[in-house]
C-alpha positions in Angstrom: 0.0 0.0 0.0 1.3 3.4 -0.9 -0.5 6.5 0.4 0.8 10.0 -0.4 2.6 11.7 2.5 1.4 15.3 2.6 1.5 18.2 5.0 -2.2 17.4 5.9 -1.1 14.3 7.8 0.4 16.4 10.6 -2.7 18.5 11.2 -5.0 15.6 10.7 -3.4 13.8 13.6 -3.4 16.9 15.8 -7.1 17.3 15.2 -7.9 13.7 15.8 -5.9 13.2 19.0 -5.5 16.6 20.5 -8.5 18.6 19.4 -9.1 20.1 22.9 -5.4 20.6 23.7 -3.9 24.1 23.4 -2.0 24.1 20.1 -0.9 27.7 19.4 -0.4 30.7 21.6 0.0 33.7 19.5 2.5 36.6 20.0 0.6 39.1 22.3 2.6 42.2 21.3 2.0 42.8 17.5 0.4 45.4 15.3 -2.7 43.3 14.6 -4.8 41.9 17.4 -3.4 38.4 18.0 -5.3 35.2 17.3 -6.8 34.0 20.6 -5.1 30.9 22.1 -6.2 28.0 19.8 -6.7 24.3 20.4 -5.7 22.1 17.6 -9.3 21.7 16.8 -9.7 25.4 16.5 -6.5 25.6 14.4 -8.1 23.1 12.0 -11.2 25.3 11.7 -9.1 28.4 10.9 -7.0 26.5 8.4 -10.1 25.4 6.5 -11.4 29.0 6.6 -8.3 30.2 4.9 -8.7 27.5 2.2 -12.3 28.4 1.6 -11.3 32.0 1.3 -8.7 31.2 -1.4 -11.4 29.1 -3.2 -13.7 32.1 -3.1 -11.3 34.4 -4.9 -10.4 31.9 -7.5 -6.9 30.8 -6.4 -6.4 27.3 -8.0 -4.3 24.4 -7.2 -0.6 24.9 -8.0 -0.9 28.7 -7.6 1.6 30.4 -5.4 0.6 32.3 -2.2 3.4 34.6 -0.9 3.5 35.5 2.8 5.8 38.3 4.2 5.4 38.2 7.9 7.1 38.2 11.3 6.3 35.1 13.3 2.6 35.0 14.0 -0.3 32.5 14.4 -1.6 33.6 11.0 1.7 32.8 9.4 1.7 29.4 11.0 -1.9 28.7 9.8 -0.9 29.6 6.2 2.0 27.1 6.3 -0.7 24.4 6.7 -3.6 25.9 4.8 -1.9 26.7 1.5 0.0 23.4 0.7 -2.8 21.2 2.2 -5.1 22.5 -0.5 -2.7 21.7 -3.3 -1.4 25.3 -3.6 2.2 26.4 -3.0 3.2 28.6 0.0 6.0 31.1 -0.6 7.3 32.3 2.9 9.3 35.5 2.3 12.1 36.9 4.5 10.5 39.9 6.1 13.9 41.6 6.5 14.3 42.0 2.7 14.2 45.4 1.1 11.1 46.2 -1.0 12.8 45.6 -4.3 14.0 42.2 -3.1 10.5 41.2 -1.9 9.2 42.3 -5.3 11.8 40.1 -7.0 10.6 37.0 -5.0 6.9 37.7 -5.5 7.5 38.3 -9.3 9.9 35.4 -9.7 7.6 32.9 -8.0 4.6 34.2 -9.9 2.6 34.5 -6.7 -1.1 35.5 -7.4 -1.7 36.2 -3.7 0.4 38.4 -1.4 -0.2 38.5 2.4 1.7 41.2 4.3 2.4 41.8 8.0 0.8 45.1 9.1 4.2 46.5 10.2 5.5 46.0 6.6 2.4 47.3 4.7 3.7 50.8 4.1 7.2 49.9 3.2 5.9 47.2 0.8 3.1 49.3 -0.6 4.7 49.1 -4.1 4.9 45.3 -4.2 1.8 44.1 -5.9 0.0 40.8 -6.7 -3.4 40.0 -8.2 -4.7 39.7 -4.7 -3.0 41.6 -1.8 -4.0 41.5 1.8 -2.7 42.8 5.1 -2.6 40.1 7.8 -4.9 41.2 10.6 -8.4 40.7 12.1 -9.6 42.5 9.0 -8.1 39.8 6.8 -9.9 37.3 8.9 -13.2 39.0 7.9 -12.4 39.8 4.3 -10.7 36.6 3.2 -11.4 33.7 5.6 -14.7 31.9 5.1 -15.7 30.3 8.4 -18.4 27.6 8.1 -17.7 27.0 4.4 -16.2 23.6 3.6 -13.2 24.1 1.2 -12.8 22.1 -1.9 -10.6 19.1 -1.3 -7.2 18.8 -3.1 -8.2 17.0 -6.3 -5.2 14.6 -6.4 -2.9 14.7 -3.3 0.6 14.1 -4.4 3.7 13.8 -2.1 5.9 14.8 -5.0 4.0 18.1 -5.6 5.7 21.3 -4.5 4.4 22.4 -1.1 6.5 25.5 -0.5 9.1 27.6 -2.4 11.6 28.9 0.1 14.1 31.4 -1.1 17.8 31.1 -0.3 19.3 33.8 2.0 21.4 35.2 -0.8 24.8 34.9 0.8 26.4 34.5 -2.6 24.0 35.9 -5.3 20.4 36.6 -6.2 18.1 34.4 -4.1 16.8 31.2 -5.7 13.4 29.6 -5.1 13.9 26.2 -3.5 11.0 23.8 -4.3 10.3 21.6 -1.3 7.8 18.8 -1.9 5.3 17.4 0.6 7.6 14.3 0.7 10.6 16.5 1.6 8.7 18.2 4.4 7.3 14.9 5.7 10.6 13.2 5.9 12.3 16.2 7.4 9.6 16.5 10.1 9.8 12.8 10.9 13.6 12.8 11.3 13.7 16.2 13.1 11.2 14.9 15.7 13.2 11.7 16.1 16.6 13.4 16.6 15.3 16.1 19.0 13.4 13.5 21.1 10.2 15.5 20.5 7.0 14.3 22.2 3.5 15.3 23.2 4.5 17.1 26.4 7.0 19.4 24.7 6.3 23.1 24.6 8.0 24.6 21.6 8.9 28.3 21.4 9.2 29.7 17.9 12.5 31.6 18.3 13.3 30.8 14.6 11.7 32.8 11.8 8.9 30.7 10.3 9.8 32.0 6.8 13.2 30.3 7.1 12.7 26.8 5.6 9.2 26.7 7.1 10.7 27.2 10.6 13.0 24.2 9.9 9.7 22.1 9.6 9.1 22.3 13.4 5.5 23.7 13.0 4.5 20.5 11.3 6.2 18.0 13.6 5.0 19.8 16.7 1.4 19.7 15.4 1.7 16.0 14.5 2.7 15.3 18.1 0.1 17.5 19.6 2.8 19.6 21.3 2.0 23.2 22.4 3.5 26.0 20.1 4.3 29.4 21.5 4.9 32.2 19.0 7.6 34.8 19.5 7.5 37.7 17.1 11.0 39.1 17.6 14.1 37.7 19.2 14.9 39.2 22.5 17.1 37.4 25.1 15.2 38.6 28.2 11.8 37.9 26.6 12.9 34.4 25.6 13.8 33.7 29.3 10.5 35.1 30.4 8.5 32.9 28.1 10.5 29.8 29.0 9.5 30.6 32.5 5.9 31.5 31.9 5.0 28.7 29.4 7.3 25.9 30.6 9.1 25.8 27.3 11.2 22.7 26.6 12.4 23.0 23.0 13.7 25.9 20.8 15.7 26.3 17.6 17.8 29.2 16.3 21.1 30.6 15.1 24.0 31.3 17.4 23.0 35.0 17.7 19.8 33.9 19.4 21.6 32.0 22.1 24.2 34.8 22.5 21.3 37.1 23.2 19.9 34.7 25.8 23.3 34.4 27.5 23.7 38.2 27.7 20.2 38.5 29.2 20.9 35.7 31.7 23.6 37.8 33.3 20.9 40.2 34.5 18.3 37.6 35.3 17.2 37.6 38.9 16.9 34.1 40.5 17.2 30.7 39.0 17.6 30.6 35.2 14.3 29.1 33.9 14.3 25.8 32.2 17.5 24.4 33.8 17.9 20.7 33.1 14.7 20.9 31.0 15.3 23.0 27.9 16.8 21.5 24.7 18.0 24.0 22.1 19.0 23.2 18.5 21.5 25.5 16.8 22.4 26.0 13.2 22.9 28.8 10.6 26.6 29.3 11.4 29.2 27.2 13.2 29.0 28.3 16.9 32.2 29.0 18.8 33.0 26.3 21.3 32.9 28.9 24.1 29.3 29.7 23.3 28.4 26.0 23.4 30.0 25.5 26.8 28.3 28.6 28.2 24.9 27.3 27.3 25.5 24.3 29.5 27.4 26.0 32.3 25.4 29.2 32.6 21.9 28.2 31.5 21.8 24.5 32.2 20.3 23.9 28.8 21.1 21.0 26.5 22.9 22.1 23.4 22.5 20.3 20.1 23.9 21.2 16.7 22.6 20.6 13.3 23.8 21.3 9.8 21.6 21.8 6.8 20.5 24.1 4.0 17.2 25.5 2.7 17.8 23.1 -0.2 17.7 20.1 2.2 14.5 21.0 4.1 17.0 21.6 6.1 18.2 18.7 8.3 21.3 16.9 7.1 23.3 16.2 10.3 22.6 16.1 14.0 25.1 16.4 16.9 24.3 15.8 20.6 26.7 14.7 23.3 27.1 10.9 23.0 26.9 8.8 26.1 30.5 7.8 25.6 31.5 11.5 25.8 29.4 12.4 28.9 32.3 12.1 31.2 34.6 14.4 29.3 35.6 17.9 30.6 33.0 20.5 29.6 35.5 22.2 27.2 36.2 19.0 25.3 32.5 18.2 25.1 31.8 21.7 23.7 34.5 21.3 21.1 33.0 18.0 19.9 29.6 19.7 19.7 30.9 22.4 17.4 31.1 19.8 14.7 28.1 19.6 12.3 27.5 16.0 13.4 26.5 12.6 12.3 24.2 12.3 9.2 20.6 12.3 10.1 18.5 9.1 9.5 18.3 8.5 5.8 21.0 11.0 4.8 24.2 9.9 3.0 27.2 12.3 2.9 30.5 12.2 1.1 33.3 14.7 0.5 34.3 15.2 -3.1 37.9 15.4 -4.3 37.5 19.2 -4.3 36.6 19.1 -0.6 32.9 19.9 -1.1 30.3 18.2 1.0 27.8 16.2 -1.1 24.5 14.9 0.2 21.8 12.4 -0.9 18.5 12.1 0.9 14.7 12.3 0.6 15.0 15.8 2.1 16.9 17.2 -0.9 15.0 19.8 -3.0 13.0 18.9 -6.1 14.7 21.9 -7.9 15.1 25.6 -8.1 11.9 27.4 -9.3 12.2 28.0 -13.0 16.0 27.7 -13.0 16.8 24.3 -14.7 20.5 25.1 -15.3 21.1 25.8 -11.6 19.1 22.8 -10.6 21.1 20.5 -12.9 24.4 21.9 -11.5 23.2 21.5 -7.9 22.2 17.9 -8.4 25.0 16.8 -10.7 25.8 13.2 -10.5 22.8 12.4 -8.3 24.2 14.2 -5.3 23.3 17.6 -3.9 26.3 20.0 -4.0 26.2 22.0 -0.7 28.9 24.5 -1.6 30.5 23.9 1.8 33.9 22.4 2.4 34.1 19.7 5.0 35.8 16.7 6.5 34.2 13.4 7.7 35.9 11.8 10.7 36.7 8.2 9.7 36.4 7.1 13.3 32.9 8.2 14.2 31.4 9.5 10.9 30.9 13.1 12.2 31.0 15.9 9.7 33.0 19.1 10.4 32.3 22.0 8.1 35.6 23.7 7.4 34.4 26.6 5.3 32.2 27.7 2.5 34.3 26.7 -0.5 34.5 30.3 -1.7 35.6 31.5 1.8 38.7 29.4 2.0 41.6 31.8 2.3 44.7 30.7 0.4 47.7 32.6 1.7 51.2 31.7 0.5 49.9 28.5 -0.9 48.3 27.4 2.4 44.6 26.8 2.8 43.2 28.5 5.9 39.7 27.9 7.3 38.1 31.2 8.3 35.9 29.3 10.7 38.9 28.0 12.6 40.4 31.4 12.9 37.1 32.9 14.0 36.7 30.3 16.7 40.2 31.1 18.0 39.6 34.8 18.0 36.2 34.4 19.7 37.9 32.6 22.6 39.5 36.0 23.5 37.5 37.4 26.4 37.2 40.9 24.9 35.6 39.6 21.6 31.8 39.6 21.1 31.7 38.9 17.4 34.2 38.2 14.6 34.3 37.6 10.9 37.5 36.5 9.1 38.0 37.2 5.4 40.7 37.0 2.8 42.0 40.3 1.4 44.5 40.8 -1.5 48.1 40.9 -0.7 51.0 41.5 -3.2 53.4 39.1 -1.5 51.1 36.3 -0.3 48.3 36.5 -2.9 45.8 36.7 0.0 46.2 37.6 3.6 43.9 37.2 6.6 41.9 40.1 8.0 39.7 39.9 11.1 36.7 42.1 11.6 36.0 42.3 15.3 33.3 43.6 17.5 34.4 44.1 21.1 32.2 43.1 24.1 30.6 46.0 25.9 33.1 47.7 28.1 36.0 45.6 26.9 39.2 46.8 25.3 41.8 45.2 23.0 44.3 46.2 20.4 45.1 44.7 17.1 48.4 43.3 18.4 46.5 41.6 21.3 44.2 39.7 18.9 47.1 38.7 16.6 49.2 37.5 19.5 46.2 35.6 20.9 45.9 33.7 17.6 49.6 33.0 17.2 49.7 31.4 20.7 46.9 29.0 19.8 47.4 28.1 16.1 50.0 28.0 13.3 51.5 31.4 12.6 50.3 31.4 8.9 46.7 31.1 10.2 46.8 34.2 12.3 45.3 37.4 10.9 47.8 40.0 9.6 45.4 42.8 10.3 42.4 43.5 12.6 39.7 46.0 12.0 37.4 46.9 14.9 33.7 47.5 14.1 30.5 48.3 15.9 28.6 45.4 14.3 28.9 42.7 11.7 25.9 42.4 9.3 24.1 39.1 9.2 21.2 37.6 7.2 17.9 36.8 9.0 19.2 33.2 9.5 22.3 34.3 11.2 24.8 33.9 8.3 27.5 36.4 7.8 27.5 37.7 4.2 31.2 37.5 3.6 31.0 38.3 -0.1 29.7 41.8 1.0 32.4 42.1 3.6 35.1 41.3 1.0 33.8 43.7 -1.7 35.5 46.9 -0.5 38.9 45.2 -0.3 38.6 43.5 -3.7 37.1 46.5 -5.6 38.7 46.9 -9.0 40.4 43.5 -9.0 37.7 41.8 -11.1 37.4 38.8 -8.7 37.6 38.1 -5.0 40.3 35.5 -5.0 44.0 35.9 -5.6 
């Protein structure tokens, strides 16, 4: 027997087994009145009302519905409503500039655009055949309560469920087509590896637009677990909600956990969630010091994953193994800085070029209307991640050494910018760091560190360089250090190094030497 695996399976189970259990607690502080706390039964009613509304305005199967929104219950509802009816949801990064949002809406061919109230004015020039502002007014204008929506005519697990645009760390964003099968398998393996269960309380610290919140809205619904919506990341507010709602599980980039660590320093009393909270980190390789602090200062369990939008996103998972439990905290943290062991059903290998290749049921169907890019990404039947890495022959764990394009070749030696960043971050005065290669007449390229100092801390260029030379080979140490107020990141926590390099390589015609 073969039955199509679709997004509907997750909500169907939630409604069947947990209809009277609280399913979604909306963000209370937002421009539009929040959706009242909803049971999974009520969530199902609202999802069908969205679908009936799309029916009423003539949006057919296969059409794209773009949503530009901060985290909200309405955003979560649409992640279910749109693909469950055979349509395609296009979650858009709310931090993009208007012309970038316009590109995504136009490139995806979206016939419907739903916009967060806070973004309505700035995105007023972005049009679609149907445009709505997400609010209680939309609930009245678009949603059709009490009307049974038309069923998806031919449910198909290989149909595109969502188009998620890449963060654009290298070029124009590409639309990643994730199928119902991709989302289903990712949800299943994510739930397994995070030990998710019915009594979990999940806090949405991760933007829902980013790879559908890594798929957690689906798996949490399928298990009947409570979901608490957080609109904007704030370290102190995360601690308050962990305390108020009994949160047990969260996902996010290293910047999220740094914000929590900073807030914890001023928290009065016991840190909430000690020995209860599990956090999942991805988006950038976290420094070992950050990992150790999560355990020492918060008492939370740290887990590390590696993946991409193109892989739904889970490829690897890294939690402290029983055999390592007795190791010193510093050594355990270092092991956790690795990307981890391939998730269930994932095959990894490293090409001769050093690039990490992946094969799995979570790998994208293709890039929307970009057949050449799709063919290149899936060449040879493997997905080409664009990341350089090493697989430990002893335990199978993957370590990401660099984005291939970010490897710095100085004097003929390859240097991993991540390794240098981790070393610099271990300096007590450093809050943030990005390491890039800049042109050098003698060495071809040389290493520059862009550093943000911790509040109230002081350090000189010579201090940072000496700190590195004491801890790593001399050729890996930066030859110059530039102190900055901040380092720009994407919404998913990635440092856009191609932008950081641009001023130094201007006029050279390329960014390698």
